[in-house]
C-alpha positions as CSV (number, residue, x, y, z in Angstrom):
1,X,16.0,-7.5,113.8
2,X,18.9,-5.1,114.0
3,X,22.3,-6.1,112.6
4,X,24.6,-7.9,114.9
5,X,27.4,-5.3,114.4
6,X,24.9,-2.5,115.6
7,X,23.9,-4.5,118.6
8,X,27.6,-5.1,119.6
9,X,28.2,-1.4,119.5
10,X,25.0,-0.7,121.6
11,X,26.0,-3.4,124.0
12,X,29.5,-2.2,124.8
13,X,28.7,0.5,127.3
14,X,26.0,-1.7,129.1
15,X,26.7,-2.9,132.7
16,X,25.8,-6.5,133.4
17,X,22.3,-6.7,134.8
18,X,22.3,-10.4,135.6
19,X,24.9,-12.2,137.4
20,X,25.0,-16.0,137.4
21,X,27.0,-17.6,140.3
22,X,27.2,-20.8,142.3
23,X,23.4,-21.3,142.2
24,X,23.8,-21.7,138.4
25,X,21.0,-21.3,135.9
26,X,17.6,-22.2,137.3
27,X,14.0,-21.2,136.6
28,X,14.2,-18.2,138.8
29,X,17.1,-16.8,136.9
30,X,15.5,-17.6,133.6
31,X,12.3,-15.8,134.6
32,X,14.4,-12.7,135.7
33,X,16.3,-12.7,132.3
34,X,12.9,-12.9,130.5
35,X,11.5,-10.0,132.5
36,X,14.5,-7.8,131.8
37,X,14.6,-8.7,128.1
38,X,10.9,-7.6,127.7
39,X,11.8,-4.2,129.1
40,X,15.3,-3.7,127.5
41,X,15.7,-6.2,124.6
42,X,19.5,-5.9,124.8
43,X,21.2,-7.0,128.0
44,X,24.6,-8.0,129.4
45,X,25.0,-11.0,131.6
46,X,28.1,-11.9,133.7
47,X,28.9,-15.5,134.6
48,X,30.9,-15.5,137.9
49,X,33.8,-17.8,138.6
50,X,31.8,-19.5,141.3
51,X,29.5,-20.9,138.6
52,X,29.8,-24.7,138.4
53,X,28.7,-25.0,134.7
54,X,30.8,-24.0,131.7
55,X,30.2,-20.5,130.4
56,X,29.4,-21.8,126.9
57,X,26.7,-24.2,128.1
58,X,25.1,-21.5,130.3
59,X,24.9,-19.0,127.4
60,X,23.5,-21.7,125.0
61,X,20.9,-22.6,127.6
62,X,19.9,-19.0,128.2
63,X,19.5,-18.5,124.4
64,X,17.5,-21.6,124.0
65,X,15.1,-21.0,127.0
66,X,14.5,-17.3,126.4
67,X,14.5,-17.4,122.6
68,X,17.2,-14.8,122.5
69,X,20.3,-14.4,120.3
70,X,23.8,-14.2,121.4
71,X,25.3,-10.9,120.2
72,X,28.7,-11.1,121.7
73,X,30.7,-13.2,124.2
74,X,33.9,-11.8,125.8
75,X,35.4,-13.8,128.6
76,X,32.7,-14.3,131.3
77,X,30.3,-11.6,129.8
78,X,27.7,-12.1,127.3
79,X,25.4,-9.7,125.5
80,X,22.0,-11.1,124.3
81,X,19.1,-9.7,122.3
82,X,15.5,-10.5,122.0
83,X,13.3,-8.7,119.6
């Protein structure tokens, strides 16, 4: 696995690919995240204000269900990595 510091640097210029809103985190969203992680390995996710769940719990659940690692969380944006 790459060093977290290097992954943070690589994640900075990325645009959020997945947006989580009022529907929250469901199986469809998890499936989409898994599909994108297989192609790119490093992705940025934005949690919209309309989301009913807390940002921290959503990010923890994503990491747990996808087997990915949280690289960085700034405000409502998270960068995750899966090798």
